[in-house]
C-alpha positions in Angstrom: 189.2 -77.2 186.9 188.6 -74.5 185.2 185.4 -74.0 184.1 185.3 -73.8 180.5 181.6 -74.8 179.3 178.0 -74.4 180.2 177.1 -78.0 182.1 180.3 -78.3 183.8 179.3 -74.6 185.8 175.4 -76.0 186.3 177.6 -78.8 187.7 179.5 -76.1 189.9 176.7 -74.7 190.8 174.6 -78.0 191.6 177.8 -78.4 194.1 177.4 -75.2 196.1 173.7 -75.8 196.2 173.9 -78.6 197.5 177.0 -77.8 200.2 176.0 -74.3 201.4 172.0 -73.8 200.4 171.0 -77.4 201.5 173.1 -78.4 204.2 174.4 -74.9 205.3 170.7 -73.6 205.1 172.2 -70.0 203.0 169.6 -68.8 201.8 169.8 -69.2 197.3 169.9 -65.1 196.9 172.8 -64.9 199.2 174.8 -67.7 197.6 174.1 -67.6 193.7 175.2 -63.5 193.6 176.4 -60.6 191.1 179.7 -61.6 190.8 179.1 -64.9 189.2 178.6 -63.6 186.0 182.4 -62.0 186.3 183.7 -65.0 188.5 186.7 -67.5 186.6 184.6 -71.0 188.2 185.6 -74.4 188.6 184.5 -78.4 188.8 185.8 -81.0 190.1 184.2 -84.6 189.5 184.6 -88.3 190.6 184.0 -89.8 187.3 181.4 -88.0 185.7 179.8 -86.9 189.3 180.8 -83.3 190.3 181.9 -83.0 193.9 183.7 -79.9 194.7 183.2 -76.4 193.2 184.8 -72.8 193.8 185.1 -69.8 192.3 187.7 -66.9 191.9 187.8 -63.3 191.3 190.0 -60.9 191.3 189.8 -58.0 193.7 192.1 -54.9 195.5 195.3 -56.8 194.0 194.2 -60.4 195.2 193.1 -63.5 193.7 189.8 -64.1 195.8 189.0 -67.7 196.1 185.9 -67.6 197.2 182.8 -70.2 197.3 184.8 -73.7 197.8 183.0 -77.2 199.2 183.4 -80.6 198.3 180.2 -82.6 198.8 180.2 -83.8 202.2 180.5 -87.7 200.9 183.8 -86.7 199.3 185.6 -84.9 201.7 189.0 -85.9 203.3 190.3 -87.0 199.9 192.2 -83.7 199.1 189.6 -82.8 196.2 189.9 -79.2 198.8 193.6 -79.2 198.6 193.2 -79.7 194.8 191.1 -76.7 194.2 193.1 -74.9 196.2 195.9 -75.8 194.1 194.0 -74.8 191.1 192.5 -71.6 191.9 196.3 -70.5 192.9 197.4 -71.4 189.1 195.1 -69.7 187.6 195.9 -66.7 190.1 199.5 -66.8 189.3 198.9 -66.9 185.4 196.9 -64.0 185.7 200.3 -62.7 186.9 198.6 -62.0 190.8 201.1 -63.1 193.7 198.8 -62.5 196.6 195.7 -65.2 197.5 192.9 -64.1 199.8 189.5 -66.1 200.8 186.8 -65.5 204.0 187.1 -68.7 205.6 184.3 -70.7 207.9 186.0 -71.1 211.3 185.7 -74.3 211.1 187.7 -74.8 208.1 190.7 -72.2 209.2 193.1 -74.5 210.1 192.5 -76.1 206.7 193.6 -73.7 205.1 196.5 -73.1 207.9 198.1 -76.1 206.7 198.0 -74.8 203.1 200.1 -71.2 203.8 197.0 -69.2 204.3 197.2 -66.8 207.3 194.8 -65.4 209.5 194.6 -61.4 209.2 190.9 -60.3 210.6 188.8 -61.0 213.9 185.8 -63.3 213.2 183.5 -62.0 211.6 179.5 -63.5 210.1 178.9 -64.4 206.8 175.4 -65.7 205.8 175.0 -66.6 209.7 178.2 -68.3 209.4 181.1 -66.8 211.8 184.6 -66.1 209.1 188.1 -65.1 209.2 189.5 -63.3 206.2 192.7 -65.3 205.4 196.2 -64.8 202.9 199.1 -65.8 201.5 201.5 -64.9 199.4 202.1 -67.4 196.1 
């Protein structure tokens, strides 16, 4: 769901911190950046527990999906797929018809299953291999 208040934004940052900083060892100063103030944030809950998060920005004619993550114990339950669907809906609400993301290569097949197509060679971001992917909405 789209973040509507400070508590939900804090919950989204909590999930991002656990997944990216603690689990994947991304430095906090890279994970939380200057785009967080202007981005649209999303958070997903299981009961009252925040378990998934992401953010959305509009860049060069695309809705850019970023920081998509699900807590380890909650993976494999279609929560990431639900998060992407929510983000794509907001992209369409803003009258954009293209989505873009930089996927960790280990998640490339997941995004392919949702209709995303790889358009770049592999590159490193925060020490993790990524590819750029796009989808026409």
